[in-house]
Structure formats: C-alpha cells, structure tokens
C-alpha positions, 0 to 999 in steps of 0.5 A, spaced: 215 320 711 217 325 717 223 329 715 223 333 721 223 326 725 230 323 727 232 317 723 231 311 727 237 308 724 244 310 727 248 309 721 243 313 717 242 320 721 244 326 719 252 328 722 250 334 727 255 340 727 260 336 733 260 330 729 264 334 724 268 337 729 270 331 732 271 329 724 276 334 722 280 334 728 281 326 727 283 327 721 288 332 721 292 328 725 297 325 720 297 318 721 291 317 724 287 320 720 289 318 714 288 310 717 280 312 719 279 316 713 281 308 710 277 304 716 270 309 714 271 308 707 270 301 707 267 299 715 260 297 715 258 300 722 259 307 720 254 312 719 253 314 711 255 321 711 262 319 714 262 313 709 260 318 703 265 323 707 271 319 707 270 316 700 270 323 697 277 324 701 280 318 698 278 320 691 282 327 692 287 323 694 288 319 689 286 325 684 292 328 687 297 323 687 296 322 678 296 329 678 303 330 681 305 324 678 303 326 671 307 334 672 313 331 674 313 326 669 311 332 664 316 337 668 320 334 671 327 334 667 325 341 666 325 344 672 331 339 674 336 343 669 336 349 672 342 351 676 341 355 682 347 358 681 346 362 675 346 369 676 341 370 671 336 367 674 335 371 680 
C-alpha cells in the first residue's frame, strides 16, 4: 500500500486543514454543534476521522458531566452554607 496516494474511499481519506476548520466552526455553534456531533458519531456515511472525533467529544462531555455531578454531590452542601453577607469571608 502506498501511503502517499490518497485513499479511494472518501470515508477513509484524511481530513484536510480546511475540513478541520469547518468542523471546529460548526461544532462551536451551541445547538447545531451538538446535533452535528451526535449525527457524525452514529451515521454510516461520515468520514472515519470525523466519526472518531465526534465519539471522543461525546466521551469527554460524558466524563465532564459525571465529574460535575460528583463534585456537586460531594461539595454542594458545603458551598450552599456559605453566607455572602458574612464579613469574615471577605
């Protein structure tokens, strides 16, 4: 296999820098980005690189949600008892 030749299958070809710029721009749009990430993760007609990137983004989001919920459960009560009108805390 010659790695200098572009892949014949467009779903297997490496993404170009311009492709990544478009992907980052589209995923930065709040609702549109989330919908595209979910679509790219599970659709069959998506480039393998875009699909893997989308799966990684979903994994990071899930990890951050679990971490956030864990921290809220562990420390939420502590922070809810802070009185901002207490001059000793300033």
